[in-house]
N, C-alpha and C positions, 0 to 999 in steps of 0.2 A: 504494500500500500504506500503510495507516494504522498508527500505532504501537499496539501491543497495550496493553490495559488492564492495570494492575499493582496489586499490593498493596505498599505501601512502609512500612518501619520504619526510623527513624533512632535510633541509640543515643546521639546527642549532637547539639548544635546546629550543630556545624561538622565534618561528616564528612570524614575524610581518605581515605576509600576507599568504593567502591561494589561490592557483591556482587550480581550478577545470577544468580538461582537458578531454574532451570527444573524444573518438577514432572514427574511421570510420567504415563502414560496414564490417562485418566479422572479425574484429579484436577484441581485448579486452583491458582491462586496462593496460596490460603490454606493449602495442604497443608503447606508447610514453614514457615509463619509461626511456629508454636510453637517452632521450633528456635532462634530468636534468643535467648531467655532461657536455654535449655538449654545453649547454648554457653559461658555464663559467661565472656564475654570481659572483659578488663581494663577498668575504668571509664574509663581514659584513652584507649582505642582507640575513637574515634567513627566509626561506619560507617553507610552507607545500604544497607539490604537491599532489593532490588527483586525481587519475585516476580511474574512475568508470568502471565497466563492464556493458555494455548494456544488457537488457533482451534478451533471446533467443526466436526468433520468425521465422515463415516461411516467406521467401521473394519471392514474386511472380515472380519477374524478374529473379531470379536464380532457376526457376523450382520448387518453393515451398520448397526449401531446408531450414531447420532450421539453423539459425546462429545468432550470436549476432548482433542486429540491433536496431537502435533507432526508426525505423518505417518501414513499408512495402513500397516497391517500385514496382509499377505495370508496369510502362513503363518509358522511359527516357524523355517523353515530359513533359511540364509544369503541365499538369493535373494529370499525373500518378506518378510523381517523389516522392511525399510525401503524405503518407496516413495520413489524418487529425487526426483520432483517435490515431494513434501511436505517432504522433508529440505531441499531447496534453498530452498523458500519460507520454512521456519522459520529457516533460516540467515540469510535477509534480515531477518526479524523481529528476530532477535537483534542483527544489525548495526545496525538502527535504534535499539534500546535502548542499545547502546554509544555510538552517535552522540549520543543524548539526554544521556547522562552527560557526554560531552565538552562539549556546550553548557552544561551546568550547571557547567562548570569543572573536571571531573575528568580528569586526565591518564590516558593508557592504562595507565601503571604503577600507577594507583590502582584499576583495575577488575579484579575477580576474577570469573571465569566458573565457575558451578557447575551441576550438574544431576544428577537421579536418573532411572535407567532411560531412557525415551525422552528426557527432558530432558538426561540425561548424554550421550546419543548426539549430540544437537545441540551441546552444549558442546564435545565432542571434535571434531566436524566443523568447528566454527567456529574454534577456536583453532589447529588444525592448518593451516588455510588462510588465516590472517590474518598480516599482517606486524607486527601490533601486539605490543608487549612488555607483556602483561598482568601484573597482580600475581600471578596464579596460576590454576590450573585444578583443579577438584574434580569428579571423575567417579565416581558411585556406582551400583553394581549395574547396569552398562550394558555397551555393546559399541560397536565402530566401525561406523557405517553406511557404506555405499558403499565398502567396503575396496578394490575394484578401481580406484578413482579416486585413491587417496591419493598414490601415487608421483608422478604427473604434476601433480596439483593442488597438492600441497604445494610442489613445486619451483617451479611457476609463480607461486604466490600469495605464499609467504613466504620461499622460499629458505632461507638460514640466519639469517633475521632475528629469529626469536622462540624459538629452541630453549633460551634461558635462562629461559623461563617455567617455574617449578616446578609439578609436577603431583602431585596426590594421587588415586590410583585405588584403589577398595575394592570388595569384593564379599562376599556371603554364601556360605559353603561348602555350604549346603543350599538354594540358590535354585532353585525349580522353574520360574520364569518366564523367567529369563535365566541359563543355565548359567554357572558360574564361569569356564569356558574362554573365554567372551566377554570378561570383564574381564581375564583374564590376557593374552589376545591384544592387547587395547588397550594395556595397560601395556608389553608387550614391543615393540609397534610404536612407541610413544612413545620408549622407550629406544633403539631402533634408529635413530631419527631424531635422536637427540642430546639429548632432554629428560631432565631430572633427575626421576625418578619415584619416589615413595614408594608402594609397593604394600602393601595390607593385606587380610587375610582375617579374617572374623568368623563365629562359630558362629550363623548366622541364615539365614532364608529371604530372600524379596524384601522387605527391610525396612531399618531403620536400627538399629544396635546402640548401646547407651549408651557402650560403650568407643570406638566409632567416632566418636560426637559429640565426645568428649574429644579424640580424635586430630585431628579436623577443626579444633577450636578451636585446638589447638597449631599446626597448619599455617597457619591464618589469621594468628595472631599472628606467626609466622615470616615470612610473606609481607609483612607491613606493618612489620616491625621494622627493615628496612634503609633 
């Protein structure tokens, strides 16, 4: 398995942290590139933003059309929303990106995992099953993939090792693509496992809200202030 191609932005010459940010279905690594200046992070907080391109694969729900996707979606119900083989493959892709940041000298505590929609699902899946104490988790307009495997895999993979990773989970109240119940369930599951979760709702559809961007920026600063 090769490492995914990425778009990268560094806000300073000596990054103290790396944010790996996964896009949604049909987008690519450039999709969230504009959010870097919109976050208006403090000048002294030098970070490396890594925006990977998902593999191109046919998506059943979209008539089998090939597009960038972290996994196949057969239907919008709980059983068909996340193809297990694709989820696990993308989880490995994310693990390779984390390993690359480690080779660049970034400690686990300096890596924040973020994602939107499908990308958020992979971010949730990865952090829950990792023993690494990441800087933080940002899951936007998303849901938990493979919920039936969480109990066994979280216990086997991470035990109580990384429940001190702070999490920011947010959703739009009028999301027609991913119902807000999916985001609420993700936040509640994280809390039940012992994670410190900040849950936010915004008056939007399947998108990103300006107030949400400001809240994410504050969360990022908090994650790197310790």
